[in-house]
Structure formats: C-alpha cells, structure tokens
C-alpha positions as CSV (number, residue, x, y, z in Angstrom):
1,X,-44.6,-33.1,59.7
2,X,-44.1,-34.7,56.1
3,X,-41.0,-36.8,55.9
4,X,-38.7,-34.2,54.0
5,X,-39.8,-31.9,57.4
6,X,-38.3,-34.5,59.4
7,X,-35.6,-35.1,57.6
8,X,-34.6,-31.7,57.6
9,X,-35.0,-31.3,61.4
10,X,-32.7,-34.1,62.0
11,X,-30.1,-32.8,59.7
12,X,-29.9,-29.9,61.5
13,X,-29.6,-31.6,65.0
14,X,-27.0,-33.6,62.9
15,X,-24.7,-30.3,62.0
16,X,-25.0,-29.0,65.4
17,X,-24.7,-32.4,67.7
18,X,-22.3,-31.4,70.4
19,X,-21.5,-35.1,71.0
20,X,-21.5,-38.5,69.7
21,X,-24.5,-39.8,71.0
22,X,-26.7,-37.2,69.8
23,X,-25.2,-36.8,66.4
24,X,-25.6,-40.9,65.8
25,X,-29.4,-40.9,67.0
26,X,-30.3,-37.9,64.8
27,X,-28.3,-39.5,61.7
28,X,-30.3,-42.8,62.2
29,X,-33.4,-41.2,62.5
30,X,-32.6,-38.9,59.7
31,X,-31.8,-42.1,57.8
32,X,-35.0,-43.4,58.4
33,X,-37.2,-40.2,57.2
34,X,-34.7,-39.7,54.5
35,X,-35.4,-43.4,53.1
36,X,-39.2,-43.3,53.4
37,X,-38.5,-40.3,51.3
38,X,-37.0,-41.5,48.8
39,X,-39.3,-44.6,48.8
40,X,-42.4,-42.5,48.5
41,X,-40.8,-40.3,46.1
42,X,-40.1,-42.8,43.3
43,X,-43.7,-44.3,44.0
44,X,-45.0,-40.9,42.9
45,X,-43.0,-40.9,40.0
46,X,-44.3,-44.1,39.0
47,X,-48.0,-43.3,39.6
48,X,-48.0,-39.6,37.7
49,X,-45.6,-40.8,34.8
50,X,-45.6,-43.9,32.6
51,X,-43.6,-45.0,29.3
52,X,-40.7,-42.9,28.2
53,X,-41.7,-40.0,30.3
54,X,-40.4,-42.1,33.3
55,X,-36.8,-42.1,32.9
56,X,-36.9,-38.2,32.2
57,X,-37.5,-37.9,36.5
58,X,-35.2,-40.6,37.3
59,X,-31.6,-40.1,38.5
60,X,-29.0,-40.1,41.1
61,X,-27.4,-36.7,42.2
62,X,-26.9,-37.4,46.3
63,X,-24.1,-39.2,46.7
64,X,-21.9,-37.3,44.0
65,X,-23.1,-34.0,45.6
66,X,-22.7,-34.6,48.7
67,X,-19.1,-35.9,48.0
68,X,-18.5,-32.3,46.2
69,X,-20.0,-30.9,49.5
70,X,-17.2,-33.0,51.5
71,X,-14.6,-32.2,49.7
72,X,-14.4,-28.5,50.0
73,X,-16.0,-28.6,53.5
74,X,-16.4,-30.9,56.4
75,X,-18.7,-33.4,57.1
76,X,-21.3,-30.8,59.2
77,X,-21.9,-28.7,56.1
78,X,-23.0,-31.8,54.5
79,X,-25.8,-32.2,57.2
80,X,-26.3,-27.8,56.6
81,X,-26.9,-28.7,53.1
82,X,-29.0,-31.5,53.6
83,X,-31.4,-29.3,56.3
84,X,-31.9,-26.7,54.1
85,X,-33.3,-28.7,51.1
86,X,-35.1,-30.7,53.3
87,X,-36.8,-27.7,54.1
88,X,-37.2,-26.4,50.4
89,X,-38.4,-30.2,49.7
90,X,-41.0,-30.3,52.7
91,X,-42.5,-26.4,51.3
92,X,-42.6,-27.9,47.6
93,X,-44.5,-31.0,48.8
94,X,-47.2,-29.2,50.8
95,X,-47.5,-26.5,47.8
96,X,-47.3,-29.2,44.4
97,X,-47.5,-32.4,45.2
98,X,-51.1,-33.9,45.9
99,X,-52.0,-37.6,46.4
100,X,-51.0,-39.7,43.4
101,X,-52.2,-43.1,44.0
102,X,-55.9,-43.4,42.5
103,X,-58.5,-44.6,45.4
104,X,-59.0,-47.8,43.7
105,X,-55.3,-48.8,43.5
106,X,-54.6,-48.2,47.3
107,X,-54.1,-50.8,49.6
108,X,-54.6,-51.5,53.3
109,X,-53.4,-54.2,55.8
110,X,-50.3,-51.8,56.9
111,X,-46.9,-54.0,57.0
112,X,-48.5,-56.9,56.3
113,X,-49.4,-56.4,53.0
114,X,-46.4,-54.0,52.3
115,X,-44.1,-57.3,53.0
116,X,-46.2,-59.7,51.3
117,X,-45.9,-57.5,48.5
118,X,-41.8,-57.4,48.6
119,X,-42.4,-61.0,48.7
120,X,-43.9,-61.2,45.6
121,X,-41.6,-59.1,43.7
122,X,-38.5,-60.9,45.4
123,X,-39.9,-64.0,43.5
124,X,-40.0,-62.0,40.1
125,X,-36.5,-62.9,38.2
126,X,-36.7,-60.0,36.0
127,X,-37.5,-58.0,38.7
128,X,-35.0,-58.8,41.0
129,X,-32.0,-58.7,37.8
130,X,-33.3,-54.9,37.7
131,X,-32.9,-54.8,41.4
132,X,-29.4,-56.0,41.5
133,X,-28.2,-54.0,38.5
134,X,-28.8,-50.8,40.5
135,X,-27.2,-52.2,43.5
136,X,-23.9,-53.3,42.2
137,X,-23.9,-50.3,40.7
138,X,-24.2,-48.6,43.4
139,X,-21.2,-50.8,45.0
140,X,-19.2,-49.4,42.7
141,X,-20.1,-45.9,43.0
142,X,-19.9,-45.8,46.8
143,X,-16.6,-47.6,46.8
144,X,-15.3,-44.6,44.1
145,X,-16.5,-41.8,46.4
146,X,-15.0,-43.8,49.5
147,X,-11.6,-44.5,47.9
148,X,-11.1,-41.8,44.9
149,X,-10.1,-38.8,48.1
150,X,-7.3,-41.4,49.0
151,X,-6.0,-42.4,45.7
152,X,-5.6,-38.8,44.0
153,X,-4.5,-37.0,47.5
154,X,-2.4,-39.8,49.0
155,X,-0.9,-41.6,46.1
156,X,-0.6,-39.0,43.3
157,X,-0.4,-35.8,46.0
158,X,-2.8,-33.6,44.5
159,X,-4.3,-30.8,46.6
160,X,-7.7,-31.0,48.4
161,X,-8.5,-28.1,45.6
162,X,-7.3,-30.0,42.6
163,X,-9.2,-33.0,44.2
164,X,-12.6,-30.9,44.0
165,X,-12.0,-30.3,40.5
166,X,-11.1,-33.8,39.8
167,X,-14.4,-35.0,41.6
168,X,-16.5,-32.5,40.0
169,X,-15.9,-33.0,37.1
170,X,-16.3,-36.9,37.4
171,X,-19.9,-35.7,38.8
172,X,-20.9,-33.6,36.2
173,X,-19.9,-36.5,33.3
174,X,-22.2,-39.1,35.6
175,X,-25.1,-36.4,35.8
176,X,-24.8,-35.0,31.9
177,X,-24.8,-39.4,31.1
178,X,-28.0,-39.2,33.3
179,X,-29.8,-36.2,30.5
180,X,-27.9,-38.2,27.5
181,X,-30.1,-41.4,28.5
182,X,-33.4,-38.8,29.6
183,X,-33.2,-37.3,26.1
184,X,-32.6,-40.4,24.3
185,X,-35.3,-42.5,25.7
186,X,-37.6,-39.6,25.0
187,X,-37.0,-40.4,21.2
188,X,-37.6,-43.8,21.2
189,X,-34.2,-45.8,22.2
190,X,-35.3,-48.8,23.9
191,X,-34.4,-48.1,28.0
192,X,-32.8,-51.6,28.1
193,X,-30.7,-51.0,25.7
194,X,-29.3,-47.5,26.9
195,X,-29.4,-49.6,30.5
196,X,-27.2,-52.5,28.8
197,X,-24.9,-49.7,27.3
198,X,-24.3,-48.0,30.7
199,X,-23.4,-51.7,32.7
200,X,-21.0,-52.1,29.7
201,X,-19.4,-48.4,30.1
202,X,-19.1,-49.4,33.8
203,X,-17.3,-52.2,32.9
204,X,-15.0,-50.9,30.7
205,X,-13.8,-48.2,33.0
206,X,-13.7,-50.7,35.8
207,X,-11.4,-53.0,33.6
208,X,-9.3,-50.1,32.2
209,X,-8.4,-48.9,35.6
210,X,-7.5,-52.3,36.8
211,X,-5.3,-53.1,33.6
212,X,-3.5,-49.4,34.0
213,X,-2.0,-50.3,37.5
214,X,-1.1,-53.5,36.8
215,X,0.4,-52.5,33.5
216,X,2.2,-49.2,34.0
217,X,1.0,-48.4,37.5
218,X,-0.3,-45.5,39.1
219,X,-1.4,-42.7,36.7
220,X,-3.2,-39.9,37.8
221,X,-4.6,-39.0,33.9
222,X,-5.2,-42.2,33.4
223,X,-6.9,-42.5,36.7
224,X,-9.0,-39.6,36.0
225,X,-9.9,-40.6,32.9
226,X,-10.6,-44.5,33.7
227,X,-13.1,-43.1,36.4
228,X,-14.7,-40.6,34.8
229,X,-15.5,-43.3,32.2
230,X,-17.2,-45.4,35.0
231,X,-18.9,-42.2,36.7
232,X,-20.2,-42.0,33.0
233,X,-21.6,-45.3,32.5
234,X,-23.0,-45.4,36.4
235,X,-25.3,-41.9,35.3
236,X,-26.6,-44.2,32.7
237,X,-27.5,-47.0,34.8
238,X,-29.5,-45.5,37.5
239,X,-32.0,-43.6,35.8
240,X,-32.7,-46.5,33.4
241,X,-32.4,-49.9,36.0
242,X,-34.8,-47.4,38.6
243,X,-37.1,-46.3,35.4
244,X,-37.5,-50.4,34.3
245,X,-37.3,-52.0,38.0
246,X,-40.3,-49.6,39.0
247,X,-42.2,-50.2,35.9
248,X,-41.8,-54.1,36.4
249,X,-43.2,-53.7,40.1
250,X,-45.6,-50.8,39.0
251,X,-48.5,-53.7,40.8
252,X,-46.7,-52.6,44.4
253,X,-44.7,-49.0,43.5
254,X,-44.2,-48.1,47.3
255,X,-42.6,-52.2,48.0
256,X,-40.9,-51.8,44.6
257,X,-39.3,-48.2,45.4
258,X,-37.8,-49.7,49.2
259,X,-36.4,-52.7,47.1
260,X,-34.7,-50.5,44.7
261,X,-33.6,-48.0,47.0
262,X,-33.2,-50.6,50.0
263,X,-30.2,-52.7,48.3
264,X,-28.5,-50.2,46.6
265,X,-27.8,-48.6,49.6
266,X,-26.9,-51.4,51.5
267,X,-24.6,-52.5,48.5
268,X,-23.1,-49.3,49.0
269,X,-22.3,-49.5,53.1
270,X,-20.9,-53.0,52.2
271,X,-18.6,-52.2,49.5
272,X,-17.3,-49.1,51.2
273,X,-15.3,-50.5,53.8
274,X,-13.8,-53.0,51.7
275,X,-10.9,-50.4,50.0
276,X,-9.5,-49.3,53.3
277,X,-8.9,-53.2,53.9
278,X,-6.4,-54.4,51.7
279,X,-3.7,-51.9,51.9
280,X,-2.7,-48.0,51.3
281,X,-0.3,-48.1,48.8
282,X,-1.9,-48.8,45.7
283,X,-5.4,-47.8,44.0
284,X,-5.4,-51.1,42.8
285,X,-7.7,-52.4,45.9
286,X,-10.2,-49.8,45.1
287,X,-10.2,-50.7,41.2
288,X,-10.5,-54.3,41.9
289,X,-13.6,-53.9,44.2
290,X,-15.3,-51.4,41.6
291,X,-14.4,-53.9,38.9
292,X,-16.1,-56.9,40.8
293,X,-19.5,-54.9,41.4
294,X,-19.5,-53.9,37.7
295,X,-19.2,-57.5,36.4
296,X,-21.7,-58.7,39.3
297,X,-24.4,-55.7,37.5
298,X,-23.2,-57.5,34.3
299,X,-24.2,-60.7,35.3
300,X,-27.3,-59.6,37.0
301,X,-28.5,-58.2,34.0
302,X,-27.8,-60.9,31.5
303,X,-28.7,-64.0,33.8
304,X,-31.9,-62.3,35.2
305,X,-33.4,-59.2,33.8
306,X,-32.3,-60.5,30.1
307,X,-32.7,-57.0,28.5
308,X,-33.4,-58.5,25.2
309,X,-37.0,-59.4,26.2
310,X,-37.9,-56.0,26.8
311,X,-39.4,-56.1,30.5
312,X,-40.3,-52.6,31.4
313,X,-40.7,-50.8,28.2
314,X,-43.0,-48.4,27.3
315,X,-44.9,-51.1,25.0
316,X,-44.6,-54.1,26.8
317,X,-47.3,-55.8,29.5
318,X,-45.7,-56.1,32.7
C-alpha cells in the first residue's frame, strides 16, 4: 500500500479509536505515513517542475483547513476527513503519478546515503537559511492556530460560530496570498523578493498585534485585522521558502524535502504549547511568541539565506 493508503487507514483508526492507547499508536503511525507522503510529494514536484513553474505547485493549506474543520466539529472529524482525503490521494497516485526521477539521478545506499545527503545540505548556509525561514514562520502559524480560539472565544467572548468565521476568513487570506505569489512568480517577479516581502508582512502583522495590546489593550477588530495580515504574510512565505529551498537542494530533493518539512513541524510543535504557559488573561503571550518567531525568520533570511544573492531563482545556478 502506498503512503496515502497507509495514512488513510491509520486516520480511519484514529477517528474510531475507542481508547487512548489505540489512538496514540495509530496517530504515531499515521504521522509517519503522512510525513513520508509529504516528503515524497515535494521531491516529485522538484523532479517534474522547474524555474517559475515550481512555486505554482507549492502551498500550505493543511494546518489552516484542519483548524477550520476543528472549529466546527470534533477532533474525530479531522481524522475522518484525513481518511477520505487519503483515499482520494491513493486513487490519484495510482492513476496519475508515474515515477518522476530519471534512472541516472537515482541513488542507492538506503538510509546511509540519505543521512549523508542531509549532512551535506545542513552544511549549506543558503539552504539552511530558507529552511529556518519556513520553520520559524511555521512556529508563528501553529502558535496562531493553538492560541486564537482562546483569544477570540475566552477573551473577546465570541461564539464558536463567529470564531469559525474569523478563522475561515484568515485562512482565505492565507490561501489568496499563496495564489498571488504563484501569479507574480509566473510573471517573472523574483522568488526571493516575494519571500522577503512575505517575511516583512508577517513581521508587521505580529508587531502590530503586540503594540496593539500594549497600547490600547484587547481589541476584537484589531486582533482580527493584525492576525489576518500575519496569516496573509505566511501565505507568501511558505510557497516561496519551499520552492527556493527545494531548488537550492535539488542535488538531493528527498533529503531537502525531509529537512524542510521536518523542521517546519518541529518548530510548530515546540511553539504551540508555549501559548498556555504565560497566563490566560491576555493575548499578549500569543502575540509575543508570534513576533519572536517572525523575527527569527527575518534573521535567518538576512544572515543565512541572503535573498539579494538570488539563490534558487529560475536563472540561477544552484
């Protein structure tokens, strides 16, 4: 069974699991299968598309769409949706996705060569710069996902239905920003320019939220607007960072994809629990954590990725 098939099967087990033990085991195996599928999918895209075509096929909708499902239903519904999507992906992979890597570019040696390739990529300053940009922005995104329900429902007193509307609106902003990125990249705008703009938007949105809380206190409309801005910036960063990162790491697309995806979710997992550790009477902890993550992305962009050098551009030699 291919990775989408295993992911669908374990997602279904999670959706109907009668106890925590079975849920934990199935969730771990589902995560392994899902992670493998994501790594392979990005590697296949890198094999099949090049230059300005590549960003059109990168987007990150899963976390925000998962949040939308969770905001209108229970956690079991998330796994049910994943099971259905996994089944559809299995059908699509079997019918429409042939082997994408030419024989002359295939590597033997299993895990040893894979980890050797990862070690080589870890030593490439520019590549790690783009990896860290994506990872820090992922931390900001998962902080928003984990903390926004508390901020809007507990602090601002909105209903679960209204919160679902707010979350969905911000998700649409993020997806539209990704579409804008793809359109501009297709028209020849430099990928690094778009990525830097996205990081700048994330920084502006996060800083505005911190300053808003410190100056005027909690504001429903102000929080919604600043988080919408931040989410839109994230929608620019992800396709840019992943496209350039995969281009710079083209010599080992699977290893590059693993590092891009692995650190992205590692940073997100580390940041999410921090929101609840600093009190529950203000949105400031969420805003500060998002600002710190955005600042980390900006630092990685300037100090390591150095976008003015044009790494990963369609005409650049990587």
